[in-house]
C-alpha positions in Angstrom: 0.0 0.0 0.0 2.9 2.4 0.7 4.3 1.8 -2.8 0.9 2.9 -4.3 1.0 6.1 -2.3 4.6 6.8 -3.3 3.8 6.4 -7.0 0.6 8.3 -6.9 2.1 11.8 -6.7 4.2 11.1 -9.8 1.1 9.8 -11.6 -0.8 12.8 -10.5 1.9 15.2 -11.8 1.9 13.3 -15.1 -1.9 13.5 -15.4 -1.8 17.2 -14.6 0.9 17.8 -17.2 -1.1 15.9 -19.8 -4.3 17.8 -18.9 -2.5 21.2 -19.2 -1.0 20.2 -22.6 -4.4 19.2 -23.9 -6.0 22.4 -22.6 -3.4 24.5 -24.3 -3.9 22.6 -27.5 -7.7 23.0 -27.6 -7.6 26.4 -29.3 -5.3 25.0 -32.0 -7.7 22.1 -32.5 -10.7 24.5 -33.0 -11.6 25.1 -36.6 -10.5 28.2 -38.4 -14.1 29.1 -39.3 -17.3 30.2 -37.5 -20.8 29.9 -39.0 -24.0 31.8 -38.2 -27.4 32.1 -39.8 -28.8 35.3 -41.2 -31.4 36.7 -38.7 -34.1 36.9 -41.5 -36.5 34.2 -40.7 -37.6 33.4 -44.2 -34.0 33.3 -45.6 -32.1 30.1 -45.9 -28.6 31.7 -45.7 -25.6 30.9 -43.5 -22.6 33.2 -43.2 -19.0 31.9 -42.7 -16.0 33.9 -41.3 -12.4 33.0 -41.1 -11.7 33.8 -37.5 -8.1 34.9 -38.0 -8.5 37.1 -41.1 -12.1 38.2 -40.9 -12.9 37.2 -44.5 -16.7 36.6 -44.8 -18.7 34.6 -47.3 -22.3 33.2 -47.4 -24.1 30.3 -48.9 -27.8 29.5 -49.2 -30.1 26.8 -50.5 -32.1 27.3 -53.6 -34.7 25.0 -55.2 -33.8 23.5 -58.5 -36.7 22.5 -60.8 -36.8 18.8 -61.2 -34.0 18.3 -58.7 -33.2 18.3 -55.0 -31.9 21.9 -55.0 -28.5 23.5 -55.0 -26.2 25.3 -52.6 -25.4 28.7 -53.9 -22.4 30.5 -52.4 -21.5 34.2 -52.5 -17.7 34.8 -52.2 -16.1 37.7 -50.5 -16.6 41.0 -52.4 -15.9 44.6 -51.4 -14.9 44.9 -47.7 -15.5 41.2 -47.0 -12.0 40.0 -47.9 -9.2 39.4 -45.4 -8.7 42.1 -42.8 -5.8 42.8 -40.5 -5.0 39.6 -38.6 -7.0 39.4 -35.3 -9.8 37.4 -33.7 -13.1 37.8 -35.6 -16.6 36.5 -35.1 -20.1 36.7 -36.4 -23.0 38.2 -34.5 -26.6 38.1 -35.9 -29.0 40.9 -34.9 -32.4 40.0 -33.5 -34.1 41.8 -36.4 -36.2 39.1 -38.1 -36.1 40.9 -41.4 -32.4 41.5 -41.5 -30.5 39.5 -44.1 -27.1 40.8 -43.0 -24.9 40.0 -40.1 -22.3 41.8 -37.9 -18.6 41.0 -38.3 -17.0 41.7 -34.9 -13.3 42.1 -34.1 -13.1 40.6 -30.6 -9.7 42.2 -29.8 -10.5 45.8 -30.9 -14.3 46.1 -30.6 -14.6 47.2 -34.2 -17.6 45.9 -36.2 -19.1 46.1 -39.6 -22.3 44.8 -41.3 -21.9 42.1 -44.0 -24.6 41.1 -46.5 -25.1 39.7 -49.9 -25.2 42.2 -52.7 -25.7 40.9 -56.3 -23.5 37.8 -56.3 -21.0 38.7 -53.6 -20.8 39.1 -49.9 -19.9 42.7 -49.0 -19.1 44.4 -45.7 -19.2 48.0 -44.6 -15.9 49.5 -43.2 -15.1 48.5 -39.7 -15.7 51.0 -37.0 -16.4 51.3 -33.3 
């Protein structure tokens, strides 16, 4: 029994070190993208943001006559391309008729509105 007690502190330290290593690695294991739906309740659109660069795009479902439908995507256009490296996220408003979404810079507090215009996703200039 005394051997078990003598070994246990070493095992505990090893477990603690492994746990800390895993906790530090979790952000690296997280995906580089975040997704959020448009607030508009009758719009089948999802926005995507690259959390490191702030680049925004959107995709939506459209019916296709005689088929199962298609996914239509709107790549980054004016203002929606890569921004200064930071930590970005998406924040939908609670306005049920709003087709756009807020792009937020979590480090600086800046934000802009992104929406689909013609065949591109566009964003207003960032401000706070």
